[in-house]
C-alpha positions as semicolon CSV with decimal commas, in nm:
position;residue;x (nm);y (nm);z (nm)
1;M;13,690;17,370;4,780
2;P;14,072;17,338;4,826
3;W;14,185;17,234;5,174
4;M;14,540;17,312;5,284
5;G;14,609;17,392;4,920
6;I;14,478;17,046;4,803
7;N;14,223;17,032;4,530
8;D;13,936;16,782;4,581
9;V;14,062;16,596;4,887
10;G;13,791;16,325;4,828
11;T;13,932;16,243;4,489
12;F;14,281;16,249;4,618
13;V;14,197;15,998;4,889
14;V;14,021;15,762;4,650
15;A;14,307;15,781;4,403
16;V;14,559;15,691;4,670
17;I;14,338;15,404;4,800
18;L;14,310;15,258;4,447
19;F;14,688;15,298;4,400
20;L;14,749;15,112;4,733
21;M;14,513;14,833;4,620
22;L;14,702;14,761;4,305
23;P;14,913;14,445;4,375
24;G;15,290;14,513;4,350
25;P;15,614;14,412;4,510
26;G;15,527;14,593;4,831
27;T;15,204;14,406;4,869
28;F;15,364;14,067;4,819
29;T;15,645;14,148;5,052
30;L;15,392;14,260;5,321
31;L;15,182;13,936;5,288
32;T;15,490;13,718;5,286
33;A;15,621;13,873;5,602
34;T;15,285;13,845;5,772
35;A;15,232;13,478;5,668
36;R;15,587;13,383;5,804
37;G;15,620;13,612;6,107
38;G;15,268;13,717;6,201
39;V;15,131;14,061;6,279
40;R;15,458;14,187;6,428
41;A;15,644;14,107;6,113
42;G;15,371;14,254;5,898
43;Y;15,393;14,579;6,074
44;A;15,768;14,586;6,066
45;T;15,732;14,551;5,687
46;L;15,471;14,831;5,680
47;G;15,710;15,051;5,874
48;G;15,975;14,997;5,613
49;W;15,726;15,039;5,327
50;M;15,598;15,367;5,476
51;L;15,948;15,510;5,526
52;G;16,031;15,420;5,176
53;D;15,724;15,604;5,061
54;Q;15,801;15,917;5,254
55;I;16,156;15,914;5,117
56;L;16,021;15,900;4,759
57;I;15,775;16,173;4,824
58;A;16,065;16,390;4,965
59;I;16,286;16,300;4,657
60;A;16,003;16,399;4,424
61;A;15,931;16,718;4,610
62;T;16,286;16,843;4,611
63;G;16,344;16,787;4,234
64;V;16,565;16,480;4,245
65;A;16,300;16,306;4,027
66;A;16,347;16,575;3,757
67;L;16,725;16,508;3,787
68;L;16,674;16,143;3,725
69;Q;16,445;16,221;3,435
70;A;16,706;16,451;3,280
71;H;16,982;16,183;3,309
72;P;16,851;15,861;3,153
73;A;17,172;15,669;3,242
74;L;17,130;15,752;3,611
75;F;16,768;15,656;3,602
76;A;16,839;15,326;3,424
77;G;17,111;15,244;3,674
78;L;16,874;15,288;3,963
79;R;16,609;15,084;3,774
80;Y;16,850;14,797;3,719
81;L;16,952;14,807;4,089
82;G;16,583;14,784;4,195
83;A;16,512;14,512;3,942
84;G;16,814;14,313;4,062
85;Y;16,711;14,340;4,427
86;L;16,353;14,223;4,359
87;I;16,486;13,919;4,158
88;W;16,732;13,841;4,442
89;V;16,436;13,852;4,700
90;G;16,234;13,628;4,477
91;V;16,522;13,380;4,442
92;Q;16,573;13,366;4,813
93;L;16,207;13,281;4,867
94;L;16,237;12,999;4,621
95;R;16,548;12,857;4,771
96;E;16,436;12,876;5,135
97;P;16,356;12,544;5,283
98;A;16,000;12,477;5,421
99;A;16,131;12,453;5,773
100;G;16,229;12,814;5,760
101;S;15,870;12,934;5,784
102;N;15,764;12,978;6,134
103;G;15,629;13,250;6,376
104;S;15,956;13,307;6,540
105;D;16,067;13,501;6,229
106;A;15,877;13,808;6,361
107;V;16,102;13,817;6,674
108;Q;16,427;13,708;6,513
109;H;16,407;13,897;6,178
110;G;16,191;14,209;6,241
111;R;16,474;14,437;6,123
112;R;16,519;14,218;5,822
113;W;16,150;14,254;5,719
114;F;16,182;14,635;5,772
115;R;16,493;14,668;5,571
116;Q;16,369;14,448;5,295
117;A;16,044;14,664;5,262
118;L;16,241;14,984;5,272
119;L;16,470;14,864;4,990
120;V;16,186;14,735;4,781
121;G;16,024;15,084;4,816
122;V;16,317;15,319;4,759
123;L;16,471;15,116;4,471
124;N;16,172;15,182;4,253
125;P;16,250;15,496;4,038
126;K;15,911;15,470;3,864
127;A;15,746;15,545;4,199
128;I;15,950;15,869;4,225
129;L;15,829;15,983;3,890
130;F;15,476;15,876;3,987
131;Y;15,473;16,108;4,285
132;M;15,620;16,394;4,076
133;A;15,336;16,355;3,829
134;F;15,065;16,271;4,087
135;F;15,093;16,553;4,330
136;P;15,057;16,839;4,092
137;L;14,716;16,708;3,981
138;F;14,582;16,789;4,334
139;I;14,769;17,110;4,426
140;D;14,592;17,443;4,387
141;P;14,860;17,687;4,256
142;A;14,677;17,985;4,400
143;R;14,625;17,844;4,745
144;Q;14,904;17,598;4,800
145;R;15,125;17,643;5,102
146;G;15,448;17,495;4,973
147;A;15,610;17,244;5,207
148;L;15,299;17,244;5,438
149;T;15,078;17,130;5,147
150;L;15,314;16,852;5,048
151;A;15,348;16,738;5,413
152;T;14,975;16,722;5,446
153;M;14,951;16,506;5,135
154;A;15,230;16,282;5,266
155;V;15,043;16,245;5,605
156;L;14,725;16,146;5,421
157;I;14,907;15,887;5,222
158;A;15,065;15,748;5,541
159;V;14,730;15,726;5,724
160;L;14,570;15,559;5,425
161;S;14,858;15,317;5,394
162;I;14,825;15,216;5,758
163;G;14,453;15,154;5,721
164;W;14,476;14,947;5,392
165;C;14,797;14,756;5,493
166;S;14,631;14,672;5,841
167;V;14,352;14,501;5,642
168;L;14,616;14,307;5,447
169;I;14,811;14,216;5,758
170;F;14,509;14,077;5,965
171;G;14,367;13,923;5,658
172;G;14,704;13,750;5,575
173;Q;14,735;13,647;5,934
174;F;14,390;13,485;5,926
175;I;14,472;13,298;5,602
176;A;14,809;13,188;5,748
177;R;14,653;13,038;6,047
178;R;14,402;12,842;5,833
179;L;14,689;12,707;5,629
180;A;14,907;12,627;5,927
181;G;14,803;12,250;5,901
182;Y;14,895;12,241;5,535
183;P;15,278;12,320;5,522
184;R;15,304;12,211;5,155
185;V;15,048;12,480;5,060
186;G;15,251;12,739;5,249
187;V;15,560;12,635;5,066
188;W;15,404;12,665;4,724
189;L;15,241;12,998;4,809
190;R;15,586;13,128;4,915
191;R;15,742;13,003;4,594
192;A;15,453;13,171;4,401
193;V;15,536;13,499;4,568
194;G;15,901;13,452;4,485
195;V;15,811;13,404;4,119
196;C;15,590;13,708;4,122
197;L;15,869;13,920;4,268
198;M;16,110;13,791;4,002
199;V;15,864;13,885;3,730
200;F;15,818;14,235;3,871
201;G;16,200;14,264;3,877
202;V;16,234;14,152;3,517
203;R;15,955;14,386;3,404
204;L;16,114;14,673;3,590
205;G;16,451;14,605;3,426
206;L;16,298;14,574;3,078
207;E;16,075;14,884;3,086
């Protein structure tokens, strides 16, 4: 039975959780921030990620996504911008010296983690189109309440994001502590994340 105009809330929740569990640029950014700056840096990153998500949902709901779809050049420009930013972040991780990885990053660069996660999120035009295609699957046309239904779905996504990302943050912190005595391993893991972000960037630019 629809709730707040949402069809099959249980399936909606499961679909969102599965989407969150798929590894992507946001996941790697979150784990990297946690490994380098601890729980505080992880939650700063989560804050940026969630704000980016809510912005994309608002964009999809207000029809901007349809505008991007109708103007391929505009969509391509945004896609290349996002791809370039991911590649740039990856290159920075590859170039950063081993000594740059320490717990003080959480205090000194909390805003940087937040800003980086926000940009990684909003500079992904495919996510805008995803929300535009995803939401209608779960909205009951006869019982939907307009903005209230969309806001309810956005809140559910935010709550689920906090839950899943908290698992990643504390799991990442646990692993980081175990690897604290092996700085070379940390360096190579950071470089691996940098390469992954660059690969995501190249794939985004070529699709």
